[in-house]
N, C-alpha and C positions, 0 to 999 in steps of 0.2 A: 504494500500500500504506500503510495507516495507520501512524502513528508507533509506536502501542502494539505492533504486530506486530514492528517492527524492534527495539523494546526487549526483547521476549520472546526474540528470537533472539540478542540480544547482538551479538557481533562476527561471527557466522556470516554467510555470504553467503546472504541470503534466497532469491535465485533458485535457488540450488543445493539448498535444503532444501524449498522448496514442491514438493509432489508431488500428482498426481492421486489421488483416492480409490481408483481401481482398481489402482494400482501400488504403493501403500505398504502395508506390513504391520507394524503396531505390535507391540510385544513381547507385550502381553497381549490376549487375545481372549475374547469370550463365544461359546460354541457352544450349539447347540440342546439338547444333552444336559445342560447346566447348568440350562436352563430347566425349569419344571414345567408341563406341559400340563394343561388342564382346571382351572386355578386362576386366580383373579383377586384382586387387592388390593381389599378393600372400601373405597370412598371415604369411608365414615362411621366406620370403626374402624381402618383400616390393616392388618387381619388378612387372611389368605388365606381365600377362600371358593371353593366349587365353581362352575365356569362352563365348560361344555363347549366354548365357542367362544373361550376366552381362553388365553393362555400368559403366565406370569410369569417374568422373568429370574432368574438367580442373583444373589448379592450382589456389588455393584460397589463397590470401595473408593473413598471420597470424603472430603473434609474441608470445613470451613466456607469459603465463598468460591468453591468450584468452580461454574462455570457449565456445565451439561449441556445439550446440544442433540441431538435425535434427527433423523437425516437418512434419507430414503428412498433407494432404489437409484438414483434419478435425481438425488440430492443436493439434493432439496428438503426443507424442514422437514416433519417427520412427527409426528403426534400419538400419544402414548401414552394409554391409557384411564385408568389410575390409577397412582399411585406411592406409595412410602413411604420414609422415611429412618430408619436404625437406628443405635443406639449400638454400642459395642464388644462388648456381650453379645448383639447381634442383637435387641434390643428396640426396638419401634416408638417413635420420638419425634416424628414428624410425618408427614403424609400429605396427598394431594390427588388431584384428578382431571385430566381432559383438558388437555394442554399440549404444546407442542413444545420448550419450554426451561424450565429452572429454575435458580436460583442457590441453592446450599445455604447456609442461614442459621443452622442449629442448631450450637451450640457443641460438643456431644458427637457430632456426626455422624461415623460411620465407614463406613457402607455405604448403598447406594441400590439399589432395584430397582423395576421398573415392569412393568405388565401391558399387553398389546396383543392385538388380535384375532389368533388363530392364523393366519388366512388371509393376514395381511399379512407374516408372516415368510417372506421369500423367500430369505434368506441374504445379502442385500447391504446391510442397514441398518447405519448407523454411529452410534455414540453418541460425540460429541466432548466433551472437557473443555477449556474455554477458548473464545475467540472463533473464529468461522468467517468467512473473508473471501472475497468474490466475486472471480473472475478473469475473463479474457476468454473468455466462453462456457463456463467451467467454475467449479466451486466448490472452492476450495482450503482446506486446513486444516493446522494445525501438527502434524506427525507425532510431535513430542516430547511433546504433551499429549493426543493422542487416546488413549483408554484401552481401548475395547472395540468389537468388531464382532460382531454376532450371526451365529452359524453359521460362524465362521471359526476358525482355529487358536488354541488357548489357550496352547500351549507346544509344545515338541518332542514331548512324549508324545502330543499330539493328532493327530499325523500318523498314528498307528496306530489309526485309528478303526474298523478291522475287529475290534478287541478290545472286549469289553463294558466298560462303565464304570459306576461307582456314585458318586454325589455325596452328601455329607451337609452340611447347613447348620444352624448354631445355635451355642450357647455350649458349648464343649468344655472349659472350664476346670474343673479338679478331677476329670476323668474318671480312673478307676483300675480295678483288677480288681474292686473291691467297689462302686464308685460308677458307676451307669449315668446317661447323659445322654440326654434325649429330643431328637432332632434330626429335621429334615425329611430325606427321602431322595428321590433321583431315580435310577432305574436305566434304562439303555439296553442292550439286548442282543438275543438271539434265542433261539428254543426250544432249539437245540443250540449256542448261543454263537458259532458262526462265521458271519459275514455280511459281505456287501459293500455292500448298500444300507442305509445307516443309517436312512433315512426309513421303510423297511419293517420295521425291527427292533422288537422288543417294547420297550415303555416302561412302567414302573410308577413311581408316586410316592405318598408317604404319609409316615408317621412311623416312627421306629425308636428303640428303647432300645439304646444302644450302650455297651459297656464293653470294657476290655482283657481279653484271654484268654490263658491259658497259665500255666506255672509258672516254669521257668527263663527263658523268653523274655521275661518281664515287664521284665527289666533291659536288654533291647536297645533301641536308639534307634528302630527300626522295629517298631511294636507289632502284635500280632494283635488282632482285634476279634471279639467275640461280638455278634450283632445279632438283635433280635426286632422284627418288623415289625407295624405297626398302621395302620388306616385313619384314625384320629382322633388329635388332639394329646393327648388325655387317655389314650390307650392302653387304651381299653376294648374295642375291637373288633379282634381279630387279623386281619392281612392275610396270608392263606395263598396263596402263589404257587408255581407249578411253574416254576422257572427253567430246568430242563433236562428233556427228555423222559425219563420213567421215574422221576423223583425223587418225584413226587407233590406235592401242594400243602401247604406248611408255612410257618411264620412265623419259624422259628429257623434261623440259618445262622452260619457263621464265615468271616471274612476272614483268611486265613493269610499272614503276611508271609514265611515261609520264609527267615528271616534267616541261618540256618546252612547253607542249601542254595540257593546262587545259581542252580542249575539249575531250581529251582522244581518239580522233577519227582519227587523221591524219595517224598514222602508219598503222592501220588496214584498213581504207577506201582506202588509197593509194595501199595497197596490194590487196584489192578486185578489184580495177580498173585494176591493172597490171594483175591479174589473168584472168579477162575478156578479156584482150588484148591477152594473151597467148592462150586462148581457142578459139579465133576467127581467128587465123592464118591459113595460107594455110596448108592443110592436109599433104603436103609433107615436111613441116618444121620439123626438128629433134626435136625442142623444143615443138612443138605441139604434135607430136606423143608420146613423152616420158612424157610430163607433163599435158596433157589434163585431166587426171583422178585424179590429186593431188589437194589438197586445194589451191586455188589461184595460180595455175600453178607453184608451188614451192616456192612462196613468203609466208611470215608468215600469220597466221590467229590468231584470239583471240576474247575474250569477256570480258565484265566488271566483276570484282570480288572484294570483300572486303577482306582485308588481316589483320590478327592479329598475334602478337608474344606474347606468354605468357599472353594471355587474353587482351592485349593492342591493340586497333585499330590503324593500321598504315596507313589507307587511302584506297582510291579507286585506283585499279590497272586494268590492262588488263592481263588476263591469256593467254599467247601466245605460239604458236609453236616457237621453237628456230631457229636460223640460223644453220641448221644441214642437213646432208645428207638424213635423212629419209623423209624430205619434198620434195625431188627430186627423191626418190626411189633409192638412191645410198648407197653403202655399203663400209664402211671403210676397206681398205686392199684388195680391188678387183684389177683386173689386170689393167683396163684402166679407171674406173670411178674416176673422180677427180673434186673437187669443190674448187675454190679459191675466197678469198674475197679481194677487193681493200681496203687497209688499210689507205692510205694517198694520198693527191694530189701530184703527181710527174710526171716527164716525162714518167716514165714507165706506170703509170695508165692512162696517156693521149695517150699512144701508139706513143709517139714521140721519144722513145728510147727503147732498149730492157728492159724488165721488170725483176726485181729481184723477186724470189719466196722464200724469206727467212724471211718473216714477215715485211719487209720494204715497198716494193710496194704491193706485194700480199702475203697472208698467206693461208695455207691449212685449209680448213674446212673439206673436205674429202680427205684423203691421200691414194693414191694407194699403193699396196704392194711394188712396185719398182718405185721410183720417178725419176730414171735417165733420162727418156724420156720426163718429163714434161716441162722442160725449153725450149728445142728445139721445142716441139709441140706447146706450147703456143706462143712463140715468132715468130712462122711462120706467125702470124697475122702482127706483125711489119715488118717482111721481105717482106710480100706481098705488104705492103704500100710503099715500097721503089722502086717498079717497076715503070718505066716511061711509058711503053706501056699500053694503056687503057685496051685492051683486055686481055693482060697477067695479069694485076692487078686484073681484075674481076675474071678471072679463078683461080688465086691464092687465092683470098679472099673467093670465094665460096667453095673452097676445104677445108678451115680451119675454116670457120665461118658461123654461122646461121645468114644470112643477115637480116631476118625479126626481130630477137630479137634486133639487133642494131637499125633498123629503129624505132621500138617501144620505145626503150630507148630514142631516139632523140625526139620523139613526147611527151613522158611522162615527161621528164625533162623540156621541153619547156612549155607545157600547165600548169603543176603544179608548175612552178618556183622552181623546185627541184634542186636548185643550189648545195646543199650538196651531191647530187647523181651523179653529172656530171663526176667526176673523182675519186670518192671514194664511199663507201657505195653501191657498186654493186658487184655482184658475176659473176664469169665466170666458166662455167662447161663443161665437156665433158663426154660422155658415151663410146666412142670408142677410145679415145686418139688421135683423129685427128681433128674432127670438134667441135668447141667451141660455146657456146651460152651465152647470158648475162641475168641476172635476177636482180631484185631490192631487197633491204632490208633497214631497218632503215629509215623510211619515215616520221618522225615527223617534218622535216624541209621542208614541202610541203605546197601548197595552200598559199604561200606568207610568211609563218612563217620562220624567220631567225633561224640559227642553235642554237642560245642561247635563243630564245623565247622572247627576249626583243625588238622586233620590227618586222615590216613587210616590205617585198620588195614591191615597187610600182608595180601595175599591168602592168605598161609599161616597167618594167625592164626585162633584160635577155630574150628578144624576140628571140635572135639568139642562144639559148641553143642548138638548133638542129644541129649546126655546131661547137660545142665546142670540141676542140681537133682534132688531125690529123685523127683519125679513122672516126669520124662523118663527117668531111669535105669531105673526099674522098667518103664515102658512099653516101652523098648528090650529089656529082658530078657525080658518076657512076649510081645512081639509083634514080634520081630526080622524074621521073614519078611514080615509085613505091612508093616513099616517099609521094608524094602528094595524090595519090589514097588511100594509107593507112591512111593518116591523115583524109581524108574525111570520111572514114569508121569509124574511132575511134570517131570523133566528132559527127557523126550521130547516133552511136549506143552505145557508152561507156562513153566517157568523155563529158557529157553534163549536163545541169541543172537538167533535170528530173531524170536521173539515180543517180546523186549526192544526190538529195533530198531523193530519195528512200533509198539509202544505208545509208546515215547519220541518217535519221529519225528512221529507223529500228534498227540500231546499238545502238542508245542512248535512245531508247524509254523506257527502264526499269531503267534508271538512274535518280532519282529524282533531281530536281534543288537544294534541300536542301543538298543533299550529295555532290554535286559539290561545293556548297558554303562552306561546312565544310572543304574542302581541303585547301582553303585559310586561314581559321582559324587555322588549324593545321600547315600549312607551309606558313607563311606570305610572304616568298620570292619567291613563285611561280610567274612567270611573266605572264602578259596578262590575268589575271583573269576577268577583266571587259569587255574584247573585244574578247578573243579567244574562239569562239563558232561556232555553225552551221551557224548562220546568217553571221558572218564574212567570213566563207568559201564560202558560196553560193554567197554573194555579190562580193567577190574578184574574183571568177571564172567567173561570168557573165561579169565583167569588163575586165577580162583577155581574154575571148573569143573574145570580140569586137576588140581587138588590134592584137591578134595572127592570127585570121582567115584571115584577109585581107593580112597580111604579108606572110602567106604561099601560099595563092592564087596567089600572085604576083610573085612567084618564076618562 
């Protein structure tokens, strides 16, 4: 054994530390999903170019003086096709072509990546950092300096490779809610997101404009992200992908951190319940006719996913449809299609005064070509509530409002103790510029969870959410029989223990408990990690049913 090797190992017993390549597992690994298939580093520019038969690795941390050697599955030196060295901002500073080994000489070197023929990636290649020493009939290496192995575990999170994964690469400095960064992305998943054979799973790669997403959640250490996908680095050609069957092909999505909801289930399960309510409405309802064929009746949908930035695991997220017109079949700039979001608790969002549509009370999600009619059309709801004659009020409300959507809102916010959705976090939409309907979004403050996640509402609280605000009070007064009948249908067929157990269990079935536990290790300030789970939701709702049911029956 060379003296240099002994010096590297210091006082350690070299014989105890030398290990065969097949038995050692370094801390950091490269896996196939970090790599980008169909891309090759150009030997003349160092930039990525299209090449069907090549794969390019993710970014590998390096520094000046590192000696990198690529070994095959038989531990023989292996050639990469091309390579590039990058600075801390992921900008190319040097590049080259075919070699089995390279010593990093660039002062500002921070990352290294190489391209190789896709057919050569068998899952057993090793990239060593430092010298490689021959043994008797074997080739040994220093496990303390070997840095990456292609197609092997990257960290504990990588054990859960039946969950989809999305990687982003590039300079993320300065990213905020207002500042987007253009990054490379690589996604591995499947049509319906659950899969066992990773090699057969769907893969997409390209570029993404990424920024922080949310309002209150911006202050949390684990960020939400809004992403827009493109085929080119200049972001001129949208990359429309259907990530889950039934979603349709789109380029805009959200990565939801669910910081205040460590179960990761409330937002999506609430949306699924709302969708079932929409799709069980009277066939004459405008919201039923327009939304019955859309995922969750216009509400969001999503599934669990692992998120990485520059090879660093950022945690478990849900990959969600966004608050956007396409989930309602609406088009920006059309004549009468319009979607508004309730931004804050106010007299306008409670329909106790005329509502401003300037980002204070309500903001545009889908803006029509000409907005001059929107204020008068939307505030026709408030004007109808001012009528004193019962018949005139009903006639006026039915002309401008989808009554069933309001009744469902009253039932939903009552049963789920969705206090954060009573007078904000809901949407109002119209297809014809005349009749408006209500929809839900941002439902992580449900099933008793408070908006900050640091406590739960008592199952006995907020029993009268169904008459919160002027609109709900008048709808109850005018349509009490319809309200009670609808409540009975919803309790019997949608919001009940059996349906909740089915939705929750199937949504979280592929998320290992160890991955959920790792969330609290990575982000110790996440609230409710010991109690916020399926059991809490089911127990809370069973207790909730026991007090709400008799209250509604007594009306």
